Structure formats: structure tokens, C-alpha cells
C-alpha positions in Angstrom: 0.0 0.0 0.0 1.4 3.4 -1.0 1.9 5.8 1.9 0.6 9.2 0.6 0.5 11.0 3.9 1.6 10.9 7.6 0.1 12.8 10.6 1.8 13.6 13.9 -0.5 11.2 15.7 0.6 8.4 13.4 3.2 5.7 14.3 6.9 5.9 13.6 6.6 2.9 11.4 4.1 4.8 9.2 6.6 7.8 9.2 9.4 5.4 8.1 7.2 3.8 5.4 6.2 7.3 4.1 9.9 8.3 3.9 11.0 5.1 2.2 8.3 5.2 -0.4 8.7 8.9 -1.2 12.5 9.4 -0.9 13.7 11.8 -3.7 10.1 12.7 -4.5 8.3 16.0 -4.0 6.5 16.2 -0.6 4.6 18.8 1.3 5.3 19.2 5.1 2.9 21.0 7.4 4.9 22.4 10.3 3.4 23.1 13.7 4.7 26.7 13.8 3.9 27.7 10.2 0.5 28.2 8.4 1.9 27.4 4.9 3.4 24.0 4.2 7.0 23.6 3.1 7.5 21.7 -0.1 10.6 20.0 -1.4 12.2 16.8 -2.5 12.5 14.3 0.5 16.2 13.7 0.7 16.6 11.7 3.9 15.1 10.9 7.3 16.4 9.8 10.7 14.6 7.8 13.4 17.6 6.1 15.2 18.5 8.9 17.6 16.0 10.5 19.8 17.9 13.8 19.5 17.8 13.8 15.7 14.5 12.4 14.6 13.2 14.2 11.5 13.7 14.6 7.8 15.7 16.6 5.3 14.1 18.4 2.4 15.9 19.8 -0.6 14.0 23.0 -1.1 15.6 24.2 -4.3 17.8 22.9 -7.1 20.3 25.6 -6.4 21.0 24.7 -2.8 22.7 21.4 -2.1 22.3 21.4 1.7 18.8 20.2 2.5 16.8 21.9 5.3 16.3 19.7 8.4 12.9 19.6 10.2 12.7 17.8 13.5 9.9 15.2 14.1 8.5 17.3 17.0 7.9 20.2 14.7 6.1 18.3 11.9 2.3 18.2 12.0 1.8 16.2 8.7 3.4 15.2 5.5 1.8 14.6 2.1 3.1 13.7 -1.4 3.0 16.6 -3.8 1.0 15.9 -6.9 1.6 17.9 -10.0 -1.0 17.8 -12.8 1.7 17.8 -15.5 5.2 19.0 -16.2 5.5 22.5 -17.5 5.4 22.9 -21.3 9.2 23.6 -21.5 9.9 20.1 -20.0 9.2 17.0 -22.0 9.0 13.6 -20.4 12.1 12.3 -22.2 14.4 15.1 -21.0 12.9 15.0 -17.5 14.3 11.5 -16.9 17.8 12.9 -16.4 16.6 15.6 -13.9 16.5 15.3 -10.2 13.1 15.6 -8.5 14.1 18.9 -7.0 14.9 20.4 -10.4 11.6 19.2 -11.8 9.8 20.6 -8.8 11.5 23.9 -9.0 10.8 24.2 -12.7 7.2 23.1 -12.2 6.8 25.8 -9.4 8.2 28.5 -11.6 5.9 27.5 -14.5 2.9 27.5 -12.2 3.8 31.0 -10.9 4.3 32.3 -14.4 0.9 31.0 -15.4 -0.9 33.2 -12.7 
């Protein structure tokens, strides 16, 4: 079964499953101290150490150091679904791009359409 979301009241096994299934994919993370969700490519996660439980999101294709969000500050996580790639990106050329690059280009295309 595909894990499409995780909520703070969910189990750590569910958190782990979500992270495994969605690693390197665009996700949306609702934080407890922000009204707007944070989106980015899920780079990595940690559950082994009680001091460092959380996940790393690559927020842009220009920054190679992902942002860290601790488990205690995460309210929920969801996979990001994009209707289609922007017109400038065809499916064949997108195979060589990282999810973060595709996400950044998709975001800029959506902003320019408004």
C-alpha cells in the first residue's frame, strides 16, 4: 500500500514507510509553527537517535544542503502531486533531472501562469 500522507498522531513505522516510499520525490510538510506547508524533495530521514529524529528536504535545485525539520515540529506530510510537467519540459528530457529540479521548474511554471 502506497503511503501518501503521515500525521503527527501516526506511528513511527508509518513515518518510516512514508519516507522510504517517497524518498527523492516532491513532498509537502505542514509544520506546527507555520501556516503554509513547506515543499521540497525528500532527501533523507532519521529515526535512530531521539535527538535527531526528523527529515531533510531539498527546497531548491540551487542549494545542495537540505533543510532539516525535527519530528516534533512536523504536523503532517503529504506527497505533492503535479498535474503535468511545465510545457518547457518534455517527459524524455525530465528522466535525467533530479526531482528537486523538476519541482523547481514546475513551481516557476505555475507561478508564471498566474
